N, C-alpha and C positions, 0 to 999 in steps of 0.2 A: 325622342331617342337620340343616340349619338350621331352627330353629323347629319341629322335629317335635313332635307332640302326644303320642305314645306313648313311654314310657321303654323301655329295653332289657328291663327286668323285665316290663313289661306285654306286650311283644311275645313274650317267652319264654313267658309264661303262655298266650297265644293259640295258640302253636305247640307247646306242650308240651315246651319245651327250657329250658335254664338261661340266665340273663342273660349269662354269659360266652360261651356258645355262640353266642348272638345277635350279640355283639360280634365274635367270630371270623368269623362268616359275613359280617357287614357289611364287615369289613376285607378279606376275601378277594374279595368281589364287586367292591368299589370298586377294588381293586388291578388286577383283571382288566380292568375297564372302562377304567381309566386307561391301561393298557398298550396298549389298542386304541382309545383315545379318538379319535385323529386319523382313524381309519377309519370312525368312526360318522357318521351323516348330520348335516350342518351344523356339526360341530365344527371342521372346517377353516375355516369362515367365521366362527364365533363366536370362536375363539381370537385372531385378529388384532385384533378389535374390543376384546376384553378387555385385550390387551397394550397397545393404544393408550390406553385409558382409564387403565390402571395407570401408563403413562409420564407422563401429564398429572398424576397424583396423587402422583408421587414414587416410582414403581415398586412401591408397595404401597398397599392401601386396605382399609377395612372393606367388607363386602358391602353394607351399607346405603348407603354412599357410592357404590359402583360402580353399584348399582341406580338411584340418583338420576341418574346420568349416562347410563345405557344403557336405561332403561325409561321408558315414558310417565307412569306414575302412581306408581311406587315403592311398590307395595303389599307386604304381607307375602308374598303369593303370588309376586310378581315377585322378591322377595329370595330366597325359597326356591328358585325355579327357577334363578336366577343362581348361587346357592351350589352347586347340583347340577352345573351346567355347568362351574364352575371345577374341581370334583373330577374331571371327565372330560378336562380339557385337560392334555396332557403337559408343556407349558411354563409351567404356572401352579403356583406354590407355594401351599399351602393351610394355614391355621391354623384348626383346629376350635374352636368355642366351648366354653369351660369356665368354671371359677370365676375364672380369671385373664385370659383373652383373649376378645375378641369374634371372631366368625367373620370371617376376613380372607383376602385373596389377595395374591400378589406375583409378580413376574417371576422365574421359576426361574433365569434366566441371571444375575440380580443377587444372589440369595440363596436358599438352601434354607430349609426350615421351621426347622431348628435355629438357623441364623444370624439369621433374621428374629426369632425369639423372643429371641435374645441381644441384638439391637439394641433391641428394645422394652424389655428389662431395663435397658439402658444409659440410656435416656431416663428410666425410672422412678427409677433411682438418682440421676441428675443432679438431678431435681426434688426428691427427698428431701434431697439434700445442700444444695441451695439454701435449703431451709427456708421457701420462700415461692413463690407463683405467679409464673411467668415467661412472657413472650411467646415465640413460636416463633423469633424471631431470636436472642434471648439463649439459648434452649434449644439452638439449633444450635451456638452458640459453646461452650456448656458441654459438649456431647457430642462435638464435633469432626466432626459430620456436615456434608456439603458444602452442602446446601440446607435452608432452613427449611420448605419444602414437604414434604420427605422426613421431617424430624424430627416435623412435625405429624401426618403420616400414621402414623408409628410410635406416637406418643402416643395417637392415637385408637383403636388396637387394644387398649390395656391397660384393664382394668376397674379398675385401681388409680388411674387418673387421670381428671380431669374438666377441662372448659374452660368459661370464661365471659369474655366481652368480649375474646377473643383471647389470654387467658392460661391456662396449664396449671398444675395443681397436684394434690396428692394428694386423692383422692376420699373417703378415710377416714383416721381417726387424726389426731393433732395434728401440724402445723396442718391442719385440714380446709378445703379450698378452698370447699366448699359452705357450711360454717358461717361462714367468713370473709366470703365474698361476700354471703351472706344478711344478715349483721349490717350490712355496709356499706350494702347496698341499703335495709335497714329504717331505719337512721339517716338516710340520704339522703332517704328518703321522708318521714320525720317532719320533717326540717329544711325540706324543700320545702313541705310542707303548712303548717308554722308560718309560713314566710316569706310564702306566698300569703295566709294568713289576716290577717297583720299589714298587708299591703298593701291589704286591702279598706277601703273608706270606712267609717268608724265609723257605726253606726246612730244616727239622730236620735232622741233620747229624746222621748217623748210630752209635749207641752206640759202643764204643770201649771196648773190653774185656781187662781189666787191669791185668788179671791173667796171669802169665808167667809159662809155663810148664817147669818143671825141669827134 
C-alpha cells in the first residue's frame, strides 16, 4: 500500500510465508474488499467526493494531489489513508506506485488502469520527442489530449518526468530538465548577484595623509 514501511519480504518473514504468498494474499484481500467496497461503511459517501476531486483535476491525479484537495493537512498519514480508500472504491481506477509511476487514481468510467498507463506513456514519449521542456498547453497539442489540465495530471503520475516553472521535461537522462533548469538558475543567480554588486555605490577610499614627517 501507499508509503508502507514493511516490504513484502519483511511481512513474509514475520508471518513465516514467502514474499510471493504475501503478494497473493494482498491481491486477494484487496480484490474482495473492492468488490464489496460500496457496501462498506462511508464508502458510498467517500467515492462521490473522490470523483468530484478527480473531475476538477482532469479525471486523474496523484494521491498526493488528491490529499491536498481533500484533507486538512495533507500529511503522509492522510495520503496513506486516502490511497487505501481509493483501492476500495469500485468506480476508481488505481495505479500502484512502482519504479515508473507514482500512486495515482482516476475515474474508471473514463479509463481503466491499462489505458491510464498508456496515456501516461504517450505524454512521456511526446516530451522525449520534443527534446526539451514544454508547458502543458504545448504538451496537450503534442499529445492530442483535449485539455492541458488532463495532460498535466498524466505527466505528474510519471516518475520519468519533472516540472519546474510550469514546464515538463525528462527527469533523467539527456536532456535532463533538472540539470538544465539548475544550470539556468545558477547562471541567473550569478548574473543577478553580479548586477546587484555593480549597482552598489563604490566605497570611498580612506583619505591619504599627504604630509610627510621629517
